N, C-alpha and C positions, 0 to 999 in steps of 0.2 A: 898598765891601765886597760889594756885590751881584755875583752871578755873571753876570747879564744886565743890560746897561746900560739897555735900553729896556723890557723886560718882565720884571721880577724875579719869581721864583717866590714864590707866597704859599701860605698854609695852604689856601686854597680850591682851589689847583691839585693838592693832595694828597688832601684830605678831600672826598669827593663827598657823603656823607651821614653823619649821626651820630644815634645814639639819644638822646644827651644830651651837652651840652658838659661836664658834670661828669665823664663817663667817657672822652670822646674823646681827651683829651690830659692828660699829666702832666709834671711837671718833675723833672729830675735836677739836684741842686745839688752844687756843689763839685767838678765834674769837671775833669780836665786834658785839654785839647784839643791834640793834637800838631800839627794843621793846622787851617786855617780850615774851618768847616762851614757848610752852607747848607740852606735849606728844601728838602726832597726828597732829601737824602743818606741813603742806607741805610748805617748805621754798625754796626760790631761793638761790642757793649755792653762788651766787655772792654778794647778798645784805643781806641775812639772814632775809628778810622780807617775809610775806606770799606770796606764789607763785601767780603770775598774768599771765594771758594769754599772750604768747609771750616771757616769760622768758625762759632762756636757760636750766639750769640744776636744776631740782627739787630734793630736799632731804626730807626725812621724819624724823622729830625730835622725839627723844625718851627721852627727858629730859625736865623738868620744870626749866627754868632759867630766872632770871630777867635781864633786859637790863643793859649792862655794857661792859667794855672791858676785854680782857684776860679771857674769859669764855671757858670752855670745855663742848661740847654738844655731846651726843650720837645720832647717826643716823642709820637708816636701811642701811645695807650693801648689802649682796647678799645671794642667796640660801634660800629664805624665801617665805612664802605665807602670804600675808597681807589681812586685811579686810578694806574696806573703810568706815565702819560705823562711826567711830570717827575721821576720817581724815578731816582736814579743810584747805582750800586754800582761796584765796581772794574772790572767788565766785564759783558757780557751774561749769561754763565753764572752769575756771582755774583748778579746781580739776580734771575734766575729761581730760584735756590736760596733766596735770602732771602725772596722772595715766597711760595714754597712753605712755608717754615718759619713765616712770619708768619701765613699763612692756615690753617694746619693745624688749629687748635682751633676755628675759626669765629668767634672774637671780633673778628677783622679780616677783612673780606671784600673781594674785589677786583671792581671794576666790570669788565665785559667790555671788554678792550682787546686788539687784535690782537697786540701785541708779546709778551705773556705766553703766548699760546696757540700761537705758532708752534713747530713741531717743531724 
């Protein structure tokens, strides 16, 4: 089920620092996943598909789950610093848009990575 055979992505590859484990992640229960999801996938909260430019609410998945109904997935919540190194959206433009939306209010901060700051 892992995306990478030898080095699977883990929560530590996404979360660089947290103010508290109590607030850094939360669970969404009873979701229907149209496709397999993996740690580091940036999903649209409405469809649970990879985030595409123009989607409204991005979330960062912290679970490896196969497509099915009534799944529980962990997602990034708040008071965290994340890295974009292993994050994946539908394409580079969607990833940049999602990170801009996720970091807009300051509850999720981005560690300095070259990919996000490229023009």
